[in-house]
C-alpha positions in Angstrom: -13.2 -12.1 -8.8 -10.2 -11.0 -6.7 -6.8 -12.3 -7.5 -6.9 -14.2 -4.2 -8.6 -17.0 -6.0 -5.8 -17.4 -8.5 -2.8 -17.8 -6.2 -3.6 -20.9 -4.3 -0.5 -22.8 -5.4 1.7 -19.9 -4.0 -0.3 -19.9 -0.8 -0.1 -23.6 -0.3 3.7 -23.4 -0.8 4.1 -20.6 1.7 1.8 -22.5 4.1 4.0 -25.5 3.9 7.0 -23.5 4.8 5.2 -21.8 7.6 3.8 -25.0 9.0 7.3 -26.6 9.1 8.7 -23.5 10.8 5.8 -23.2 13.2 5.2 -26.8 14.1 7.0 -26.5 17.5 5.2 -23.2 18.3 1.8 -24.9 17.8 2.5 -27.4 20.6 1.7 -26.7 24.2 -2.0 -25.8 23.8 -1.2 -22.2 22.8 0.8 -21.7 26.0 3.1 -19.5 24.0 0.6 -16.6 23.9 2.2 -14.5 26.6 0.3 -16.1 29.5 -3.1 -15.4 27.9 -5.3 -18.6 27.7 -7.5 -19.5 24.8 -11.1 -18.5 25.1 -13.8 -21.1 24.8 -16.8 -21.4 22.4 -17.7 -23.2 19.3 -16.8 -20.1 17.3 -13.1 -20.6 18.1 -11.3 -22.5 15.4 -8.3 -24.3 17.1 -4.9 -23.2 15.9 -3.8 -26.6 14.4 -1.8 -27.4 11.3 -5.0 -28.8 9.7 -6.9 -25.6 10.4 -4.1 -23.4 9.2 -4.1 -25.3 5.9 -7.8 -24.2 5.5 -6.8 -20.5 5.2 -7.3 -19.4 1.6 -9.7 -22.4 1.0 -12.9 -22.8 3.0 -11.6 -20.1 5.3 -10.6 -16.8 3.8 -6.9 -15.8 4.0 -8.0 -13.5 6.9 -9.5 -16.5 8.8 -13.2 -15.7 8.3 -15.7 -18.2 7.1 -15.8 -18.1 3.3 -19.3 -19.6 3.0 -22.5 -17.6 3.4 -25.1 -18.3 6.0 -27.8 -20.9 5.8 -30.5 -18.3 5.1 -28.7 -16.9 2.1 -28.8 -13.4 3.7 -25.0 -13.4 4.0 -23.3 -14.4 0.7 -20.0 -16.2 0.3 -16.8 -14.2 0.3 -15.5 -14.3 -3.3 -12.4 -12.2 -2.9 -13.9 -8.8 -2.0 -13.5 -5.8 -4.3 -10.8 -6.3 -7.0 -9.5 -4.2 -9.8 -12.3 -5.4 -12.1 -14.9 -4.0 -9.6 -13.8 -0.4 -9.8 -16.7 1.9 -10.8 -16.4 3.2 -14.3 -14.4 6.4 -14.5 -12.6 5.9 -11.2 -8.8 6.7 -11.2 -6.5 6.3 -8.1 -6.4 9.6 -6.4 -10.1 10.3 -7.0 -12.7 10.2 -4.2 -14.1 6.6 -4.1 -17.2 6.1 -6.3 -19.9 3.7 -5.0 -19.5 0.3 -6.6 -22.9 -0.6 -5.3 -24.8 2.5 -6.4 -27.6 0.5 -7.9 -28.4 -1.3 -4.6 -31.7 -0.3 -3.0 -32.5 -0.7 0.7 -34.3 -4.0 1.5 -36.0 -2.6 4.5 -35.7 0.2 7.1 -35.4 -0.3 10.9 -37.1 2.5 12.8 -38.0 3.6 16.2 -41.3 1.9 15.7 -40.3 -1.6 14.5 -36.8 -2.1 15.9 -37.8 -4.8 18.3 -38.6 -7.0 15.4 -34.9 -7.0 14.6 -33.5 -6.9 18.2 -31.8 -10.2 17.9 -29.4 -8.7 15.3 -28.9 -5.3 17.0 -26.5 -4.3 19.8 -27.7 -2.8 23.1 -26.2 0.5 21.9 -28.2 0.4 18.7 -31.4 -0.5 20.6 -30.8 2.4 23.0 -30.2 4.8 20.1 -33.6 3.9 18.7 -35.2 4.5 22.1 -33.4 7.8 22.6 -34.3 9.1 19.1 -37.4 7.2 18.0 -38.5 9.8 15.5 -35.2 10.6 13.8 -32.9 7.6 14.0 -33.3 4.8 11.5 -31.2 2.2 9.7 -31.5 1.5 6.0 -30.5 -2.2 5.5 -29.0 -3.1 2.1 -28.0 -6.4 0.6 -24.8 -7.7 2.2 -21.7 -7.1 0.2 -18.6 -8.9 1.5 -16.4 -6.2 -0.1 -13.4 -6.4 2.3 -10.1 -7.2 0.5 -6.4 -6.7 0.9 -3.2 -7.0 -1.2 -2.0 -10.5 -2.2 1.1 -10.1 -0.1 -1.0 -9.4 3.0 -2.9 -12.6 2.4 0.4 -14.5 2.1 1.9 -13.0 5.2 -1.2 -13.5 7.2 -1.2 -17.2 6.4 2.5 -17.4 7.4 1.7 -15.6 10.6 -0.8 -18.2 11.5 2.0 -20.7 12.2 4.4 -18.3 14.0 2.5 -15.4 15.7 2.4 -15.2 19.4 1.4 -12.8 22.2 4.0 -11.5 24.7 3.7 -9.5 27.9 0.3 -10.8 28.9 -1.2 -9.9 25.6 0.3 -6.4 25.4 2.8 -7.3 22.6 3.1 -9.5 19.5 6.1 -11.4 18.2 7.1 -13.5 15.2 4.8 -11.9 12.7 5.2 -9.6 9.7 3.0 -7.3 7.5 -0.3 -9.2 7.6 -2.9 -9.9 10.2 -1.0 -11.6 13.1 -3.7 -14.1 14.1 -6.0 -15.3 11.4 -7.2 -18.0 13.7 -7.8 -15.9 16.9 -7.9 -17.9 20.1 -8.7 -15.1 22.5 -9.8 -11.5 22.6 -6.3 -10.1 22.7 -5.5 -11.7 19.4 -8.7 -10.2 17.9 -7.8 -6.7 19.1 -4.3 -7.1 17.6 -5.8 -8.0 14.3 -7.8 -4.8 14.4 -4.7 -2.7 15.5 -2.4 -4.3 12.9 -4.8 -4.3 9.9 -3.0 -3.2 6.8 -3.6 0.5 6.0 -0.9 1.2 3.5 2.7 2.2 4.4 2.0 5.8 4.9 -0.8 8.2 4.3 -2.4 11.6 4.7 -6.0 12.4 5.6 -8.3 15.1 6.8 -10.0 13.6 9.9 -12.2 16.6 10.5 -14.4 16.5 13.6 -17.7 17.9 14.8 -19.1 17.9 18.4 -22.6 19.3 17.9 -24.7 20.7 20.7 -27.9 18.9 21.6 -29.8 21.2 19.1 -27.3 20.3 16.3 -25.2 23.5 16.2 -21.6 22.8 15.4 -18.2 24.1 14.3 -16.0 22.0 12.0 -12.6 21.3 13.4 -10.3 20.7 10.5 -7.6 18.1 11.4 -4.9 17.1 9.0 -3.2 13.9 9.9 -0.2 11.8 8.7 0.3 8.2 9.5 3.5 6.2 8.9 3.1 2.5 9.7 6.5 0.7 9.9 4.9 -2.8 10.3 3.3 -2.7 6.9 6.4 -2.0 4.9 7.5 -4.7 2.4 9.9 -7.2 3.9 9.5 -5.9 7.5 9.3 -8.3 10.5 7.8 -7.0 13.7 11.2 -7.3 15.4 12.5 -4.8 12.8 10.4 -1.8 13.9 12.2 -1.2 17.2 8.8 -1.3 19.1 7.4 1.6 17.0 4.1 0.5 15.5 3.4 3.8 13.7 4.1 7.5 13.7 1.1 9.8 14.0 1.1 13.5 13.2 -2.0 15.7 13.7 -2.2 19.5 13.0 -5.3 21.6 13.6 -5.9 23.9 10.6 -9.1 25.5 11.8 -10.9 27.2 13.6 -8.5 30.0 14.2 -8.5 29.6 18.0 -7.1 26.1 17.6 -5.1 26.5 14.4 -1.4 25.5 14.6 -1.7 23.1 17.5 0.2 19.9 16.6 0.2 16.5 18.2 3.0 14.0 17.5 2.7 10.4 18.7 5.1 7.5 18.5 2.7 4.6 19.0 4.7 1.7 20.5 3.9 -1.9 19.8 4.4 -3.2 23.3 3.3 -0.5 25.7 4.3 -2.4 28.7 7.9 -2.4 27.4 7.7 1.3 26.4 4.6 3.4 26.8 3.3 5.6 24.0 5.4 8.7 23.4 3.6 11.9 22.6 4.5 15.6 22.2 2.5 18.7 21.5 3.4 22.0 19.8 1.5 25.1 21.0 1.8 28.0 18.5 1.2 30.6 21.2 4.1 29.4 23.3 6.2 28.3 20.2 7.5 25.3 22.1 7.3 21.5 22.1 6.5 19.7 25.3 5.8 16.2 26.3 2.2 15.0 26.5 2.1 12.0 28.8 -1.7 12.1 29.1 -2.4 11.3 25.4 -3.7 7.8 26.3 -6.5 5.8 27.9 -9.5 7.9 28.9 -8.1 11.4 28.6 -10.1 13.5 26.2 -9.3 13.5 22.5 -8.4 16.7 20.6 -11.2 19.3 20.6 -13.8 16.6 21.4 -15.6 18.4 24.3 -14.9 15.3 26.4 -17.1 13.2 24.1 -14.2 11.0 22.9 -11.3 9.6 24.8 -7.9 9.0 23.3 -8.3 5.3 23.3 -11.4 5.6 21.1 -9.4 6.9 18.1 -9.8 4.3 15.3 -12.5 2.8 17.6 -9.8 1.4 19.9 -6.1 1.9 20.2 -3.3 1.8 22.8 -2.6 -0.4 25.8 -5.2 -3.0 26.9 -3.9 -3.5 30.4 -6.7 -1.7 32.4 -9.3 -4.2 31.2 -10.0 -8.0 31.2 -10.8 -9.1 27.6 -13.0 -12.0 26.6 -14.6 -13.3 23.4 -18.2 -13.9 24.3 -19.9 -14.6 21.0 -19.8 -14.7 17.2 -23.1 -13.7 15.7 -24.9 -12.1 12.8 -25.6 -8.4 13.2 -26.6 -5.3 11.3 -23.5 -3.1 11.2 -22.4 0.0 9.2 -20.8 -1.2 5.9 -19.8 0.1 2.5 -20.4 3.7 3.5 -19.8 5.2 0.1 -22.8 7.5 0.2 -21.4 9.2 3.4 -18.0 9.4 1.7 -19.4 11.4 -1.3 -17.7 14.7 -2.1 -21.0 16.3 -3.1 -22.0 16.4 0.6 -21.4 19.3 3.0 -21.0 18.9 6.7 -24.4 20.4 7.1 -25.9 17.4 5.1 -24.5 14.9 7.6 -24.8 16.6 11.0 -28.1 16.3 12.8 -29.1 16.7 16.4 -28.2 13.6 18.4 -26.7 11.6 15.5 -25.5 11.8 11.9 -28.1 11.9 9.1 -29.3 8.3 8.6 -30.2 9.0 5.0 -26.6 8.7 4.0 -25.7 5.6 6.2 -25.8 2.0 5.0 -26.1 -1.1 7.2 -25.7 -4.7 6.2 -26.0 -8.1 7.9 -22.5 -9.5 8.7 -21.0 -12.0 11.1 -19.1 -10.3 13.9 -16.9 -11.2 16.8 -18.2 -9.9 20.2 -15.7 -9.0 22.9 -16.3 -7.9 26.4 -13.7 -5.7 28.1 -14.3 -5.3 31.8 -12.4 -2.9 34.0 -9.9 -4.6 36.3 -10.0 -4.2 40.0 -7.6 -1.5 41.2 -7.4 0.3 37.8 -9.3 3.4 36.6 -11.1 4.4 33.4 -14.3 6.3 32.8 -15.8 3.1 31.3 -16.5 0.2 33.6 -17.2 -2.1 30.6 -17.1 -1.9 26.8 -18.5 -4.3 24.3 -16.7 -4.4 20.9 -18.2 -5.8 17.7 -15.6 -6.7 15.0 -16.4 -7.5 11.3 -15.2 -11.1 10.6 -13.7 -10.3 7.2 -11.6 -7.2 8.2 -11.3 -7.2 12.0 -12.5 -3.6 11.8 -14.3 -2.7 15.0 -17.8 -1.7 13.7 -19.7 -1.0 16.9 -18.9 -0.3 20.6 -21.2 -0.1 23.6 -19.7 1.9 26.4 -20.9 1.6 30.1 -20.3 4.2 32.8 -19.0 3.6 36.3 -22.5 2.6 37.5 -22.7 -0.1 34.8 -25.3 1.9 32.8 -25.1 2.1 29.0 -23.6 5.5 28.3 -22.3 5.8 24.7 -22.7 4.0 21.4 -20.0 4.1 18.7 -20.3 3.3 15.0 -17.5 3.0 12.4 -18.9 3.7 8.9 -16.3 1.9 6.8 -15.6 1.1 3.1 -13.1 -0.6 0.9 -10.5 1.8 -0.4 -10.2 -0.4 -3.4 -7.1 1.1 -5.0 -5.0 -0.1 -2.0 -7.1 -2.3 -1.2 -8.0 -2.1 2.5 -11.2 -1.9 4.4 -11.2 1.0 6.9 -13.4 3.8 8.4 -14.4 6.9 6.5 -16.6 8.2 9.4 -16.6 7.4 13.1 -19.4 8.6 15.4 -19.6 8.3 19.2 -23.1 9.1 20.6 -23.5 10.1 24.3 -27.0 8.7 24.9 -27.3 10.4 28.3 -26.5 13.9 27.3 -27.9 13.8 23.7 -24.6 14.9 22.2 -22.1 13.1 20.0 -18.7 13.6 18.3 -18.0 12.5 14.7 -14.7 12.3 12.9 -13.7 11.8 9.3 -15.9 14.6 7.7 -13.5 15.1 4.8 -16.0 15.4 2.0 -14.8 18.9 1.0 -11.1 18.2 1.4 -8.6 16.0 -0.5 -9.4 12.3 -0.2 -7.2 10.1 2.0 -4.0 8.9 0.4 -2.1 5.7 1.0 1.4 4.4 0.4 3.0 7.9 0.4 6.7 8.2 0.8 7.1 9.4 4.4 10.2 9.2 6.5 10.6 8.5 10.3 13.0 11.5 10.5 10.0 13.8 9.9 8.4 12.6 13.1 11.0 13.5 15.8 10.4 16.2 18.5 13.1 18.2 16.7 11.2 18.0 13.4 8.0 18.9 15.2 9.6 22.1 16.4 10.7 23.0 12.8 7.3 22.1 11.3 5.4 24.1 13.9 7.4 27.3 13.3 6.9 27.4 9.5 
């Protein structure tokens, strides 16, 4: 059982302080949320003092429903993975062993039987079965509500419930620190901010290697080494302390040779209406640093063959201003979860890459409750997608699935985030992302780090290493 069950007295004390401090902010029917009204639906838990007091009790500290479902197919959340759940032999710094290695699939959804499960599948999943009826399948395992976060993140999240507010028509957040900003989300903007501000450690390094196979499955691995320094997550930091810099992102291409040495540096701003994202690139052939204003929205991602846009990194990132956002449902769905088999260091890229989609033999799906958000392109703005549907896991706010629609309103792409609990942190985050173009039969997948050092968290990184001047020095080594 996670330590979350043992600190109720501390939580109740912090809630009392937060409720006193936030009592004025809770008045006015949520009018403080930057002009964004609350969505409607019986899945919305009003942001009242009584409901805030439920966090850490019948609601989890993150705001999800602690209880399981009536059918017993979704269990209660009992704290997620804790130290006592680490697999035997695991030590921090090792690649993460599967804590559920003894689980067997309960059943398999295939191209022949998928309509029997259609009420718990997304349109994108259904379209994938129809596009690849003989090769795509989903192994469905017992549901493990493994998501967990550090105790201080729970405490800060509960405090944020009384004080957090949107600004700039939903493009910014104020009066929060360290934890999820909106454990009782009232609208789609707050849900997306929970995804964007989810705790991922203070700073880390990962290999976010990418493939973009041809329709017949041929591919070349692009090795991408990335560093992320998140100022918001640092101990004792309020959001006002970060000077509108949410995180620093550094990406260097290590191979293939034709791309090696290209570097991207991003200063991801918190409120992108106040200050747009700042980006620079270093080209080793030119040996110079230049601004990259197009690293945003629907411009193509690095070496993605146009199969992934910049705002699809981490499933969604960046400004939200080109779309209208609305919560449309909260429902039970089969989503990728606890992807430890795909994370295994005994696998080679060739084991995972298949024509049209990743190898289903290494993917795990479970039944979970998810928030469903519709993002519809605003009149007078442009984006390659006219609409996108996002499906967020209730326990972690991780975007698990996305359906992407083209300018004609036709389903175009289906995205999946294969995620797991990095239990030494702990945090629940992606280990693989895949974005399938259902029209062309191609896809792009990121996170194939099986043969490289495992992702690290809470490394000592400094903002001074992420200036344009530092980029020039690092690029010329």
